[in-house]
N, C-alpha and C positions, 0 to 999 in steps of 0.2 A: 651305130648309133654313140657307144660310149666315149669313142673320138670325138665326137660332133659334140654332144654334151660339153666335156673336158674343153672344149675349143672352144665352144659359146658361153659357157662361165667364167674361163680367163678372160676372155674378149670385155665382156659386163664389167668385172670386175676392175680391168685397166683403164676400162672406159671411163667408169666412176672416179677411179681416183684421178686420170687426167681430169677432166671435164670439174670436178671439187678442185682441185691446185689449182687449175686457168681461172674458175670463176673468184677464188680467193686472194689470189696473187696479183699485184698492181703492176703488172709491165708488160700491159697490153697495147700501147703506143707510148714509144720513147723519144725525146727530143733532143740529140745530140747537137743542137746549137748551141747558144751563148752559156745557158744556164741546164745541166741534165734534168730535164723534168719526163718524169714516168708518171703513166695512168695507169689504172683498173677502170672495173666497174663500179668502186665502192669509194677510191679517194684519188687524190692527184696530189704528187710529191715534187717539191721543187726543192733541193739543197735542204733535206732531212726535215723541212716544213709539209707536214700533210696537210689535207682538209680535205672533209668530205665533197663527195659529188651530190649535187642535190638539183631537182627542177629539167633536167636533160632528161627528155620524152623517151628518147631513143636509147639512153642508158638503163630505164627503167624497163622499158619492152624487154631490151637483151636479159636483164637480169630475169625477168618473170619468165620468158622462154626456157632459158637454160635450165632455172630452177625448176620447171614444169618437167624439162628432159631427164633432169637427174631423179626426179619422182619416179617417170617411168622405168628409168635405169635400175632403182630400187625393187620394183615390183618386178624386172626381168631377172632379178639377180635372185632373188626368191623363187619365183618360178621354174627356174633352171634350177635351182638344188632340188625341187620337188622331182622334176622330171630324171635324175637319177633312180628314183623309185618306181618310173614307169606308171606313176600317178597320173589317170586320165578320166574323163567324164565324157563316155560316148566315144564319140570319134574326134575328139579335142585332147590332145596330150598338153602336158606342163610346158614342152619344148615349143610347141605351138603357141601357146601363149606368150611365153620367154618371147620370141620371136616376132609377135606384134606387140608386145609391150617396145622392144629393140627398135623397130621398124617406127613407132609412134615417138618416141626420142631420139632416134636421125630427125626427123620431119622437123621437131619443135627444136632441136639443137641448129641444124640446118637452117632453120628461120631466123632465128635468134642472131645466129652469127652474120647471116647476112644483110639484118639489119644495121647490126654494126658496121660491118665491113662498107655498106652503101654510105653511113654516115658518117664515116671518117674516111673516106678514098679521098677526098680533095685535100685533107691537111698532108698524107703522105704523099701526093703526089706535088703539090703546091709550097709544102714545106720542108722541113729538114726532120720532120717525125719518121718514123718508121714501126712496123710490125715488129713486136717482142714475142720470147716466150711462152707467155700466158695466153695470148690470142694464137699460136700455132698449137699448144697442146691440146686446146678447146679445138681446132681443126683436125686435129690426128684424133682425138674422142671419138668424131663423127665417123670416122673409118674404120675404129674397130669395133665401133657399135654396130655397125653395116655389118661387119666380117662375123661377129657373133650372132647377128639376126640372122645371117644365110646359114651359117652351121647349126644354128636350131632350128631351121626349116628342113636341112638334110636330117637332123637328129628326127626329126617329126614324121620325115617321108619311110624312114625304114624301120619306126620302132613299131610292135605287134598291135594291129586294130583288131578290137574286138567284134566277133561275130559267131557264126555257128561251128566254125571251124575250133572255136578255142572251149566249146561247152564238151 
């Protein structure tokens, strides 16, 4: 149980850092054509001149979904910390709550990344744009969050369940 909780909190923490870094940096799409242009969720930069991105619905939707995912990850990390104390309410353990929060985070994260990928795929396929490291950090956060959720489910399964035997 201890190893599964450690893997779970390490995965949640790593996912949070990857997602936070990916959201804040502006290397989601890079154009290696005539002028180096790179853009993220908040701004687009070309030749050291940056401007805010506003009015694009898919960018706003992606931002919102990824921020909601980060919120669930935050609650998952808090629940994961409580799982080391074997805190539970009936049959519901903190490891189970952390797993549910992580699976919800994955759901919102995959949805947000799919919205962004679906709207920008034509630029990558038809122009000289390429996805870059900020984009891939967020997809990696999806995998690490899923791994953390699975390890928290395993921690919940092996945790002592309340019953008459413990009385």
